[in-house]
C-alpha angles and dihedrals in degrees: 000000000000091000092051092048090049091050093047088052091051090049092051095052099064091040092053093045095046097044090042091057091046091051091047091052091046090052094049104034112015116107113214113247096028093113090053090057093057111101116207093213128154093281095050094046091046091051092052092047090049090051091055091046091053088052089052087051089053092053090045090054093051093046091047089051091052090051092049099044091048090051089246093301086134122069118225088258092054093044092052091047092051089047093054093045091050091049090048089051089049090052094056099039130066111278089238088062100038132183093286090082088072097032095098090058091052090048091049089055087057094050103270112135111248097241092050092044090053091051092048094049091050086051091055089051090052091049092050093048095045089052091058091044089056099038100048098062087045094056091046088053092049102041123042110243093239089057095041096050099021092203092295114166131202124184088357089299125114112250092238092060092049088049093053093044090053092043091050091051093049093044091053092047091047091051090051091050092047093050091043096049101038109021121019113001096165092045092054091045092053092044092053093047092047093048093051092052086079112112097246093046099041094099089070096044097107093049092048090049088055091050089050091053090047091053091053091047091049092050092054092046105045116011091092093051113127123256091250090061092052093043094055092046091049094048090050089050090051093049091050097049096042089050090051092049093049094059086085092046087059096046094048090049088081097049102026105032091156096046119115103265091200090056090050090051093047091050089053090055091052092044094052091045089060092044091057089072096041113128096211123089109276090347090290114179096009092061094056093043093048094047098050094050100035098055104032092097089062098050116103103196103162107204093359125097110259095213092052092049090049090054092050091048091049089054092051090047094051093046091053099040102031122009093051089063091052089055093046090047092053089057096044100041100069092060090045093051092045091053091047092051092049090051091052091052093052 
């Protein structure tokens, strides 16, 4: 009962934050009557359907990755269930933590030994991070920074500086994972533990020690995997993230049909990069604020108010990419908790 209450509380927090920000933006920027001016014609309906299809593509990519990294020990049904539970966990935990922190527990429920599950989930984190490390320099090379960030500011900082701060943090973390998994796992473990013995870092020492142990376990489990295994896992990761990014491409198709679709895609990469270090559950609050201000220069609304349209699009975006996983998780979680409690009693 205590676990269920705690989880319900964690579900409520991101919902309250996200909806609160949306309501605040509606109150300050929404122009009455804008919704009535939106015509749900063939283009608009097609765009919304495409957005949902891209989200299905994202779930397919994640489930495919779980099947591949577990050497097909999971069925498609099990892989999809683990995917939804991980996304639910991501939705109720700070973005900087993510759903992968609980992924090994979900995998154990599906028959994957805990040590192996821990190694595999750390591998998925590495794959996600290395994708951003590779994609971000590419989008900077393709799109001029003035066009990519269009002088947008957040917390009185230019978007480009927030972008590079986030990128630096992820690049450093990815380098630590790479060295730990493939080169010197025990060396990285000892370095992390030694670093977090410092007085101002000591509060996180136990968690860092656990991460260090996980890195060593991961190295033993997967560093000798063949190139084909890594290639399939990386392609699945790419399919999943590109599908997630292109949800916005689909949504903006209705209101910015002439906008540069490559620019929209590149802005999604930069937006999600920043959200990966967001301290709020599932990026609640920051996601909505970033979206409405980051894309408003691309919206061609005719007689409609651009700020109001941006808010409506942000709401659609969060429903498709975020709130739906809260709903799915609420349905899946009771059976998971029931099974977990039964296992404890045995």
